[in-house]
C-alpha positions as CSV (number, residue, x, y, z in Angstrom):
1,X,75.9,24.2,30.1
2,X,79.6,25.0,29.6
3,X,82.1,22.6,31.0
4,X,84.0,23.8,33.9
5,X,86.3,21.9,36.1
6,X,84.9,20.7,39.6
7,X,86.9,23.1,41.6
8,X,86.4,25.8,44.2
9,X,87.1,28.5,41.5
10,X,84.3,27.1,39.3
11,X,81.9,26.9,42.3
12,X,82.7,30.5,43.1
13,X,82.1,31.6,39.6
14,X,78.6,30.0,39.7
15,X,78.0,31.8,43.0
16,X,78.9,35.1,41.3
17,X,76.2,34.2,38.7
18,X,73.8,33.6,41.7
19,X,73.6,29.8,40.9
20,X,74.0,27.2,43.6
21,X,75.8,24.3,41.7
22,X,76.8,20.9,42.9
23,X,78.2,17.9,41.3
24,X,76.2,14.6,40.7
25,X,77.7,11.2,40.2
26,X,76.5,9.6,36.9
27,X,77.0,6.3,38.5
28,X,75.1,6.3,41.7
29,X,73.4,9.7,41.7
30,X,75.1,11.1,44.8
31,X,75.2,14.9,45.0
32,X,77.9,17.2,46.5
33,X,77.9,20.9,47.4
34,X,80.5,22.3,47.0
35,X,81.2,19.9,44.0
36,X,83.7,17.1,44.1
37,X,85.5,15.7,41.1
38,X,85.3,12.1,42.5
39,X,82.2,10.4,44.2
40,X,82.7,9.5,47.8
41,X,80.0,6.9,47.7
42,X,81.1,4.8,44.7
43,X,84.6,6.3,44.0
44,X,83.8,7.0,40.3
45,X,85.0,10.1,38.6
46,X,82.0,10.4,36.2
47,X,80.6,13.6,37.5
48,X,78.3,16.2,36.1
49,X,77.3,19.7,37.1
50,X,73.7,20.2,38.5
51,X,72.0,23.2,39.6
52,X,70.4,23.1,43.0
53,X,67.1,24.7,43.9
54,X,68.6,25.9,47.2
55,X,65.7,24.6,49.5
56,X,66.5,22.5,52.5
57,X,66.5,22.2,56.3
58,X,68.7,23.3,59.0
59,X,70.8,20.5,60.2
60,X,73.1,22.3,62.6
61,X,74.0,25.9,63.6
62,X,76.3,28.0,65.7
63,X,76.3,31.6,66.7
64,X,79.7,33.3,66.0
65,X,80.9,36.1,68.2
66,X,84.6,36.2,67.2
67,X,84.4,36.9,63.4
68,X,87.1,36.8,60.7
69,X,88.6,40.2,59.8
70,X,86.3,40.9,56.8
71,X,83.3,40.2,58.9
72,X,84.5,42.5,61.7
73,X,84.9,45.3,59.1
74,X,81.1,44.7,58.4
75,X,80.4,45.2,62.1
76,X,80.2,41.7,63.5
77,X,81.7,41.2,67.0
78,X,80.9,39.9,70.4
79,X,78.0,42.4,70.7
80,X,76.8,41.7,67.2
81,X,77.3,38.0,66.4
82,X,76.0,36.1,63.4
83,X,74.9,32.5,62.7
84,X,76.6,29.9,60.6
85,X,75.0,26.6,59.9
86,X,74.8,23.4,57.9
87,X,71.8,22.9,55.5
88,X,70.6,19.6,54.2
89,X,69.5,20.3,50.6
90,X,66.2,18.8,49.5
91,X,67.9,17.4,46.3
92,X,70.6,15.8,48.4
93,X,73.9,17.1,49.6
94,X,74.8,19.2,52.6
95,X,76.4,22.6,52.6
96,X,77.7,25.0,55.3
97,X,76.9,28.6,55.0
98,X,75.9,31.8,56.8
99,X,72.4,31.8,58.2
100,X,70.6,35.2,57.7
101,X,67.2,36.6,58.9
102,X,67.5,35.2,62.5
103,X,68.1,37.3,65.7
104,X,71.3,36.2,67.4
105,X,69.9,37.7,70.6
106,X,67.2,35.0,70.6
107,X,69.0,31.6,69.7
108,X,66.0,29.8,71.3
109,X,64.1,30.7,68.2
110,X,66.4,28.8,65.9
111,X,65.5,25.1,65.5
112,X,67.2,22.3,63.8
113,X,64.9,21.1,61.0
114,X,63.5,24.5,60.2
115,X,63.0,25.2,56.4
116,X,65.7,27.1,54.7
117,X,66.1,28.7,51.2
118,X,69.2,30.0,49.5
119,X,70.3,33.6,49.6
120,X,73.3,35.1,47.7
121,X,75.2,37.9,49.7
122,X,77.5,40.4,47.8
123,X,80.4,41.9,49.6
124,X,80.3,45.7,49.1
125,X,83.4,47.6,47.6
126,X,85.2,44.5,46.3
127,X,86.3,44.1,42.8
128,X,86.1,41.6,41.3
129,X,82.6,40.9,42.5
130,X,82.5,38.4,45.4
131,X,79.3,36.6,46.2
132,X,78.9,34.5,49.3
133,X,76.4,31.7,50.0
134,X,73.9,32.2,52.8
135,X,70.5,30.7,53.7
136,X,67.5,32.2,55.4
137,X,64.2,30.9,56.8
138,X,61.9,29.8,54.0
């Protein structure tokens, strides 16, 4: 794999390639998504890129009714909310992302601990291509 810096720009480039990438510490094995250039566990800077499978469990979630401007343009608002959540990845690491495939009108159906899988969302009509990370029930 080509060497890229451990940055938001590199992370977003991988998302555009539909790859969920994180960094792994060569010293202690800790994984981070999005990637970090320095390990929070052992404070070493010997990191490497690792592709994550994108499976995990829902650790926390919220239903958002006041959306950012670009989400309002996509039709999200108080009458059409969406979910955002935190997913604990099976390989280690924790990531926040949009949660798709669940009905915001029935939040009682969403359960912490439910299995999730990665999904890549593409924002229409934007150049250059922008891909956003999301998860959906597995």
